[in-house]
C-alpha positions in Angstrom: -83.9 24.9 -144.1 -81.6 24.8 -147.2 -81.3 28.5 -147.4 -80.0 28.6 -143.8 -77.4 25.9 -144.2 -74.6 28.3 -145.3 -75.5 31.2 -142.9 -73.8 30.8 -139.5 -73.9 33.8 -137.2 -72.8 32.1 -133.9 -69.8 29.9 -133.2 -68.0 28.9 -129.9 -64.3 28.0 -130.2 -61.6 27.0 -127.8 -58.5 29.3 -128.3 -55.1 28.2 -127.1 -52.3 30.7 -127.7 -48.7 29.6 -127.9 -46.3 29.3 -124.9 -43.3 31.6 -124.8 -39.9 30.0 -125.4 -37.5 29.7 -122.4 -34.5 31.9 -122.1 -31.1 30.3 -122.4 -28.6 30.1 -119.5 -25.6 29.6 -121.7 -22.0 30.7 -120.8 -19.7 31.8 -123.6 -16.8 29.3 -124.4 -14.4 29.1 -127.3 -10.8 28.0 -127.7 -9.5 31.5 -126.9 -11.9 32.1 -124.0 -11.9 29.8 -121.0 -14.4 31.7 -118.9 -16.6 33.9 -121.0 -19.6 35.8 -119.7 -23.3 34.8 -120.0 -24.6 34.9 -123.6 -27.9 33.1 -123.4 -30.5 34.6 -125.7 -34.2 35.3 -125.0 -37.0 32.9 -125.9 -39.5 33.7 -128.6 -43.0 34.9 -128.0 -45.8 32.4 -128.3 -48.2 32.7 -131.2 -51.2 35.0 -130.9 -54.7 34.1 -132.1 -55.9 37.1 -134.2 -59.2 38.2 -135.7 -59.1 39.9 -139.0 -62.0 41.6 -140.8 -62.7 40.4 -144.4 -65.4 42.3 -146.3 -65.8 39.3 -148.7 -67.1 37.1 -146.0 -70.8 37.1 -144.9 -71.0 34.1 -142.6 -69.0 32.2 -139.9 -69.5 28.9 -141.6 -65.8 28.3 -142.1 -65.3 28.3 -138.3 -68.4 26.2 -137.4 -66.5 22.9 -137.4 -63.2 24.2 -136.2 -63.6 24.0 -132.5 -60.0 24.2 -131.3 -57.7 27.0 -132.5 -54.1 26.3 -131.4 -51.2 28.8 -132.0 -47.6 27.7 -132.2 -45.2 27.8 -129.2 -42.2 30.2 -129.2 -38.8 28.6 -129.6 -36.1 28.8 -126.8 -33.2 31.1 -126.9 -29.8 30.0 -127.9 -26.1 30.7 -127.3 -24.4 33.9 -128.6 -27.5 35.9 -127.7 -29.6 34.1 -130.3 -33.3 35.0 -129.9 -35.7 32.2 -130.2 -38.2 32.3 -133.1 -41.7 33.7 -132.3 -44.5 31.2 -132.6 -46.7 31.5 -135.7 -49.9 33.5 -135.2 -53.2 31.9 -136.0 -55.3 34.4 -138.1 -59.1 33.9 -138.2 -60.8 35.9 -140.9 -64.3 36.9 -140.0 -67.1 39.0 -141.7 -67.5 42.6 -140.7 -69.8 43.0 -137.7 -68.4 40.1 -135.8 -68.4 40.5 -132.0 -66.0 38.5 -129.8 -66.8 37.8 -126.2 -65.8 35.5 -123.3 -68.0 32.4 -123.2 -67.8 32.2 -119.4 -68.3 35.8 -118.4 -70.2 37.0 -121.5 -67.9 40.1 -121.5 -67.5 41.7 -124.9 -63.8 41.9 -125.9 -64.1 43.9 -129.2 -65.9 43.9 -132.5 -64.6 43.9 -136.1 -66.2 46.5 -138.3 -63.6 47.4 -141.0 -62.0 45.4 -143.8 -58.4 44.4 -142.8 -58.9 45.4 -139.1 -56.9 43.0 -137.0 -57.1 42.5 -133.2 -55.5 40.1 -130.8 -58.1 37.6 -129.5 -55.9 35.5 -127.3 -52.3 36.7 -126.6 -49.4 34.3 -126.7 -47.1 34.0 -123.7 -44.0 36.2 -123.5 -40.6 34.6 -124.1 -38.3 34.2 -121.1 -35.2 36.4 -120.7 -31.7 34.8 -121.3 -29.1 34.8 -118.5 -27.2 37.8 -120.0 -30.0 40.0 -118.6 -29.1 39.0 -115.1 -25.3 39.7 -115.0 -24.1 42.2 -112.5 -20.8 43.1 -110.8 -21.7 40.8 -107.9 -23.1 38.0 -110.1 -21.0 37.8 -113.2 -21.9 34.3 -114.4 -25.7 33.8 -113.7 -26.5 30.2 -114.5 -30.3 30.7 -114.7 -32.7 32.2 -117.1 -36.5 32.9 -117.2 -38.9 30.2 -118.4 -41.4 31.3 -121.1 -44.9 32.4 -120.0 -47.6 29.8 -120.6 -50.2 30.5 -123.3 -53.8 31.1 -122.6 -56.6 28.7 -123.1 -60.2 30.1 -123.2 -63.5 29.5 -124.8 -64.6 32.4 -127.1 -68.0 33.1 -128.6 -68.0 34.9 -132.0 -71.3 36.5 -133.0 -72.1 38.1 -136.3 -74.3 41.1 -136.3 -75.2 42.1 -139.9 -74.1 45.5 -140.9 -76.7 47.3 -143.0 -77.9 50.9 -143.5 -81.6 49.9 -143.1 -83.2 46.9 -141.4 -86.7 45.6 -142.2 -88.7 44.9 -139.1 -92.1 43.2 -139.2 -94.2 40.2 -138.4 -93.9 37.1 -140.7 -95.5 37.7 -144.1 -95.4 41.5 -143.8 -93.8 41.7 -147.3 -90.2 42.3 -146.2 -88.6 39.7 -148.6 -90.8 40.9 -151.5 -89.7 44.5 -150.9 -86.1 43.5 -150.8 -86.4 41.5 -154.1 -88.0 44.6 -155.8 -85.5 47.1 -154.5 -82.3 45.1 -155.0 -80.9 42.1 -156.9 -81.3 39.9 -153.9 -83.4 36.8 -154.4 -84.8 35.8 -151.0 -87.2 32.9 -150.7 -90.8 34.2 -150.9 -93.8 32.1 -149.9 -97.2 32.6 -148.2 -96.4 30.9 -145.0 -94.9 32.3 -141.8 -91.1 32.2 -141.3 -90.3 31.8 -145.0 -87.1 33.8 -144.2 -84.9 31.8 -141.8 -81.7 33.9 -142.1 -81.0 37.6 -142.7 -80.8 38.5 -146.4 -78.8 41.5 -147.6 -79.4 43.6 -150.8 -77.8 46.7 -152.2 -80.4 49.2 -153.2 -79.6 51.6 -156.1 -80.5 55.2 -155.5 -80.2 58.5 -157.5 -76.8 59.7 -158.9 -75.2 56.2 -158.7 -75.6 56.2 -154.9 -76.7 53.1 -153.0 -77.4 51.8 -149.5 -77.6 48.3 -148.0 -80.9 46.8 -146.8 -81.2 43.8 -144.5 -84.3 41.6 -144.4 -84.5 40.2 -140.9 -86.6 37.1 -140.2 -90.1 37.9 -138.9 -90.6 38.9 -135.3 -93.6 37.7 -133.2 -94.9 38.9 -129.9 -92.6 37.5 -127.2 -89.6 37.1 -129.5 -87.4 38.9 -126.9 -88.3 36.1 -124.5 -87.4 33.4 -127.0 -90.7 32.7 -128.8 -90.9 32.0 -132.5 -87.4 32.3 -133.9 -86.6 34.0 -130.6 -84.1 36.7 -130.1 -81.5 34.9 -132.3 -82.0 37.4 -135.1 -82.9 40.5 -133.1 -79.2 41.2 -132.6 -78.8 41.8 -136.3 -81.1 44.8 -136.0 -78.6 46.4 -133.5 -76.2 47.3 -136.3 -78.7 48.9 -138.7 -78.7 52.7 -139.1 -82.4 53.0 -139.8 -85.3 50.7 -139.0 -88.1 50.3 -141.5 -91.2 48.9 -139.8 -93.4 47.1 -142.2 -97.1 46.4 -141.4 -99.4 44.8 -144.0 -102.7 46.6 -144.9 -104.6 43.4 -144.3 -103.4 43.0 -140.7 -106.0 41.7 -138.2 -104.8 44.3 -135.6 -104.8 48.1 -135.9 -101.7 49.8 -137.3 -100.9 51.3 -134.0 -101.2 48.1 -132.1 -99.0 46.1 -134.4 -96.4 48.9 -134.4 -96.4 49.0 -130.6 -95.8 45.3 -130.3 -92.9 45.4 -132.7 -91.3 48.4 -131.0 -91.8 46.8 -127.5 -90.0 43.6 -128.7 -87.0 45.6 -129.9 -86.8 47.7 -126.7 -87.2 44.6 -124.5 -84.2 43.1 -126.3 -82.1 46.3 -126.3 -83.4 49.6 -124.9 -81.0 51.5 -127.1 -82.9 50.5 -130.2 -85.6 53.1 -129.4 -83.2 55.8 -130.3 -82.7 54.7 -133.9 -84.5 56.5 -136.7 -87.7 54.7 -137.7 -89.9 54.7 -140.8 -93.3 53.0 -141.2 -94.3 51.3 -144.4 -97.8 50.0 -144.7 -97.5 47.3 -147.3 -99.9 45.6 -149.7 -101.7 48.9 -150.0 -102.7 48.1 -153.6 -105.7 46.4 -151.9 -106.9 49.7 -150.5 -109.1 52.4 -152.1 -108.5 56.0 -151.3 -111.2 56.2 -148.6 -109.9 53.1 -146.7 -106.3 54.4 -147.0 -107.3 57.8 -145.4 -109.1 55.9 -142.6 -106.1 53.7 -141.9 -103.8 56.8 -141.9 -105.6 58.0 -138.8 -104.4 54.9 -137.0 -100.7 55.7 -137.6 -98.8 56.6 -134.3 -97.8 60.2 -134.0 -94.2 61.3 -134.8 -93.2 58.6 -137.3 -92.9 59.2 -141.0 -95.0 56.7 -143.0 -96.0 55.7 -146.5 -98.5 53.4 -148.1 -96.6 51.1 -150.5 -97.0 48.2 -152.7 -94.1 46.1 -153.9 -96.3 44.4 -156.5 -97.5 47.6 -158.2 -94.4 49.7 -157.3 -96.7 52.2 -155.5 -94.6 54.8 -153.6 -91.4 52.7 -153.9 -89.3 55.7 -155.1 -90.7 57.9 -152.4 -89.8 55.2 -149.8 -86.2 55.2 -151.1 -86.2 59.0 -150.7 -87.3 58.8 -147.1 -84.8 56.0 -146.3 -82.0 58.0 -147.8 -82.9 61.2 -145.9 -83.1 59.1 -142.6 -79.7 57.5 -143.3 -78.0 60.8 -144.0 -80.1 63.0 -141.8 
């Protein structure tokens, strides 16, 4: 579990924005003016709680143990039309791909997808108006002012959905981490037991003419994952933000290619029906174990309408051709 200790993609925090400052009900007095008019200033706005995108972050770890986010209250207005100071905003920096939603209603508020993008998560209360706003010919010395609006207190869920050009989809031990380690400088943990990968891994894949794309290795899916089996649907949400889905099925599978592909696709659609509209590529891995005759026989099992390749990360078989297909799908 060591590799997952620094990757946090779900936090629930209590956000309390600042209360607005009260308006002032002051009446002007000085040694030359016995009965001056109202000059009470407005109260300051309560502090907002803001979310700001930071491309340098990749996890919500820094918010995991910060359960209560409290913004500063606004200051009351003063005499001589002095405006109270606004409360200090609390800015929470989050990785790109973070979605904010209400914990109680599950309603999505917004998502952060660009570096520096800033949105109000919980708005502070407005400051109250001073008594000078309420003067009139029939009420020349109002001795009242508005109180400030209270701040909001609400539980917010922040979810990270990994942003990548291509996501690797497959059962455990399909060779996803091995392919990522071959195509990029990423060093995911690789072993011959299921669920070696416990968190999504990102790698930047170099392509022709100094171009590149981002690849995400998603922890293995099993039949019933959309219902919570295996690692459950915890990591299925990361696939939602990938432009292209690369299905990976090992040549030594105990099922047929078509059956394994159908199970994977059904799990994605059960989680989110919109995933069926994403471009898909099929890579049959570990094909260095196959001779030409067996490869031709397995090719007949591939479902219609999906581009496919027999690849081997160990021998680099068709790796460049795979990158070409991925690039065409991303920019197609």
